[in-house]
SEDO-242458 format. One record per residue (C-alpha): x negated, y, z. Coordinates in pm, whole numbers, padded with zeros to 5 digits, always signed. Each point is the difference from the previous one (the first is absolute). Layout:
BEGIN
XYZ
...
//
This chain:
BEGIN
+00000+00000+00000
-00281+00237+00092
-00181-00071-00328
+00317+00061-00202
+00053+00339+00166
-00367+00091-00046
+00006-00091-00369
+00319+00198-00053
-00150+00302+00182
-00316-00017-00208
+00207-00019-00319
+00204+00305+00099
-00316+00189+00101
-00163-00076-00335
+00311+00112-00186
+00001+00326+00195
-00366+00066-00090
+00075-00063-00366
+00287+00249+00008
-00218+00265+00167
-00277-00053-00259
+00252+00030-00286
+00144+00321+00148
-00347+00154+00029
-00087-00082-00359
+00330+00142-00121
-00067+00317+00199
-00343+00035-00159
+00147-00026-00348
+00265+00257+00087
-00252+00255+00133
-00241-00044-00288
-00277-00236+00106
-00229-00104+00281
-00045+00221+00300
-00364+00106+00036
-00200+00232+00216
-00265+00217-00159
-00094+00319-00173
+00069+00085-00361
-00207+00318+00010
-00194+00213+00250
-00071+00361-00103
-00227+00260+00162
+00204+00305-00096
-00273+00237+00117
-00239-00149-00259
+00243+00022-00294
-00153+00236-00259
+00284-00028-00248
+00303-00206-00088
+00236-00026-00293
+00362-00104-00039
+00181-00110-00315
+00367+00036+00098
+00249-00216-00182
+00245+00293+00004
-00254+00210-00197
-00054-00279-00257
-00333-00071+00170
-00150+00341-00077
-00301+00038+00229
+00001+00232+00301
-00356+00036+00128
-00082+00131+00347
-00346+00131+00090
-00139+00103+00337
-00178+00338-00020
-00158+00224+00268
+00318+00210-00014
+00234-00299+00026
+00178-00236-00237
+00080+00079-00363
+00230-00183-00238
-00058-00026-00374
+00255-00085-00267
+00027+00067-00372
+00066+00370+00072
-00317+00060+00200
-00129+00012+00358
+00226+00116+00282
-00036+00038+00378
+00160-00291+00183
+00194+00014+00325
-00270-00123+00240
+00249-00112+00263
+00194-00220-00242
-00320-00153-00140
-00129-00082+00349
+00333-00149+00108
+00018-00217-00310
-00358-00125+00035
+00071-00098+00360
+00262-00249-00124
-00274-00191-00184
-00253-00021+00283
+00091-00355+00097
+00226-00204-00224
+00091-00319+00188
+00170-00286-00173
+00333-00123+00135
+00004-00305-00224
-00108-00132-00336
+00294+00075-00228
-00111-00172-00319
-00242+00016-00289
-00035+00227-00301
+00045-00293-00237
+00344-00084+00135
+00129+00310+00181
-00142+00315-00162
+00332+00102-00151
+00199-00092+00312
-00208+00232+00220
-00051+00276-00262
-00376-00051-00014
-00053-00029-00374
-00210+00271-00168
+00311+00184-00116
+00201-00032+00323
-00255+00065+00278
-00149+00323+00134
-00376-00048+00059
-00210+00218+00229
-00380-00013-00034
-00240+00121+00271
-00365+00097-00042
-00182-00024+00334
-00347+00160-00002
-00207-00202-00249
+00195-00322+00031
+00196-00180-00267
+00349+00139-00071
+00278-00169+00197
+00340-00033-00167
+00320-00090+00179
+00291-00077-00233
+00329+00084+00170
+00332-00140-00117
+00348-00074+00126
+00112+00157+00330
+00253-00204+00196
+00198+00168+00280
+00260-00274+00037
-00123-00135+00333
-00138+00308+00178
-00024+00378-00036
-00380-00007-00011
+00018-00197-00322
-00229-00252-00166
-00216+00066-00306
-00138-00269-00229
-00362+00064-00099
-00310-00155-00147
-00362+00111+00037
-00223+00058-00303
+00033-00298-00237
+00106-00253+00264
+00274-00244-00096
+00156-00008+00348
+00298+00224+00072
+00034+00119+00360
+00296+00140+00187
-00113+00290+00220
+00180+00233+00238
+00116+00342-00113
+00128+00167-00316
-00335+00065-00169
+00127+00031-00355
+00250+00267+00097
-00276+00212+00154
-00209+00012-00318
+00247-00040-00288
+00101+00367+00016
-00025+00310-00224
-00315+00211+00011
+00194+00285+00166
+00027-00219+00313
-00379+00009+00034
-00075+00361-00086
-00055+00294+00233
+00334+00178+00045
-00117+00299+00208
+00056+00347-00145
-00202+00201+00254
-00075-00202+00313
-00234+00107+00277
+00061+00067+00368
+00156+00339+00084
-00162-00018+00344
-00339+00048-00170
+00110+00279-00233
-00142+00346+00066
+00171+00200-00273
+00265-00058-00266
+00025+00238-00294
+00297+00001-00237
+00012+00182-00334
+00295-00021-00239
-00016+00157-00345
-00183+00307+00119
+00324+00119+00164
+00005-00164+00343
-00320-00048+00194
-00074-00055+00367
-00251-00169+00227
+00069-00184+00323
-00293+00007+00242
-00020-00204+00316
-00004+00237+00298
-00315-00051+00204
+00131+00196+00298
+00018-00222+00305
+00354-00037+00127
+00095-00164+00329
+00220-00295-00100
-00079-00212+00305
+00363+00008+00109
+00118-00145-00331
-00031-00357-00125
-00234-00031-00298
+00291-00072-00235
+00164+00330+00101
-00311+00214-00043
-00069+00025-00375
-00305+00201-00104
+00051+00369-00064
-00040+00141-00349
-00011+00350-00145
+00129+00094-00343
-00189+00291-00152
-00083+00100+00357
+00354-00028+00142
+00118-00256+00255
+00208-00283-00143
+00267-00232+00132
-00207-00302+00120
+00273-00259-00056
+00077+00121-00351
-00364+00010-00100
-00058-00346+00143
+00300-00126-00198
-00141+00151-00319
-00352-00137+00046
+00133-00344+00091
+00212+00000-00315
-00306+00087-00209
-00212-00283+00138
+00270-00271-00028
+00102+00044-00364
-00012-00315-00216
+00090-00082-00358
-00011-00283-00254
+00059+00227-00300
-00350-00008-00148
-00097+00239-00278
-00307-00183-00130
+00032+00129-00356
+00047+00368+00094
-00274+00223-00143
-00082+00282+00244
-00326+00133-00144
+00032+00367-00090
+00329+00047+00184
+00042+00257+00278
+00185-00127+00309
+00307+00194+00104
-00026-00135+00358
-00310-00051+00214
-00033-00132+00354
-00338+00045+00172
-00062-00184+00328
-00316+00035+00206
-00084-00252+00269
-00315-00173+00126
-00114-00099-00349
-00267+00206-00177
+00225+00072-00298
+00364+00107+00033
+00284-00209-00134
+00150+00164-00308
+00339-00114-00127
+00121+00145-00329
+00327-00027-00191
+00010+00053-00377
+00280+00047-00248
-00047-00260-00272
+00275+00042-00256
+00320-00039+00199
-00172-00189+00284
-00183+00098+00316
-00323-00190+00071
-00195+00001+00328
-00374-00053+00036
-00198-00031+00328
-00378+00046-00005
-00042-00246+00291
+00191-00275-00176
-00158+00004-00348
+00151-00240-00248
+00357+00072+00109
+00244+00234-00169
+00368+00006+00092
+00319+00126-00160
+00194+00222+00240
+00367+00074+00043
+00045+00375-00051
+00233+00032+00299
-00068-00273+00255
-00379-00017-00031
-00057+00373-00038
+00211+00062+00311
-00247-00222+00186
-00293+00204-00130
+00142+00342+00083
+00173+00172+00291
+00117+00365-00003
-00208+00240+00206
+00299+00109+00209
+00077-00362+00087
-00353-00059+00129
+00006+00323+00198
+00315-00116+00177
+00243+00249-00151
+00365-00106+00022
+00154-00140-00316
+00167+00258-00221
+00376-00045-00056
+00099-00111-00348
+00161+00267-00218
//
């Protein structure tokens, strides 16, 4: 009796193991392959001299990024442009350590399935110091199972396809405008010493930071804006601070790369002196029916401006800055 029970128990135990094994294998096929632990790519982002992307959405036209002493630049078929350094750094950080979640398949069998063929993928190639270029081909992004997403990739000419965490393809398969510097003026108003505004030879004034020491110890720092004088007269501190903050925060994606400004006389000029040896000079030109802005501290960028919204940012009436009450409409 004991032997019969033992044999029956062993039979049931073996059947249970077989079912568990079958379930595991089915799960592996459903998730795309064997689960592995390892690294697809390790990248020293501080040593990256350049990198290039061939976005699928741009029909694989090359966008080349170069590290310069002044920061990152981006080159396309229209020339060299300043890049947004923050966006470049953030994107590079996503490629520092690419860990594999699992082997998803092979190029021979699964290239089309995971959008990793030459026509369907978006490759990014890194040049690190004097080393060999490193290319990561990014393909399908799957967000079905979690918000972080999974991207299917392969390294260089490897045949293995890996599933890795994140939405890598979506970070790099973007228009060039996503990478470019969007700042019209920039700078930190807290470091500005004077701000001169000239408009068409009709309106002209200069704001100068007041160096007179004022006791603001009773006020929190946020409630004690610096004092400025306009052509020698005291100004309204809050209004001036609002104006200067508006100047420094302006952004645009309306690039005017083809605008020819040589020989043109600007109808608006903004001159800002700070701790730099040379002042910042921002000029606005009339080019046909358009307004185009140029900033000497951000060479390589020219922007189309809106004649109302953008020019309102660049100009405030003298009476407003002096704190005069608004005039009633007639």
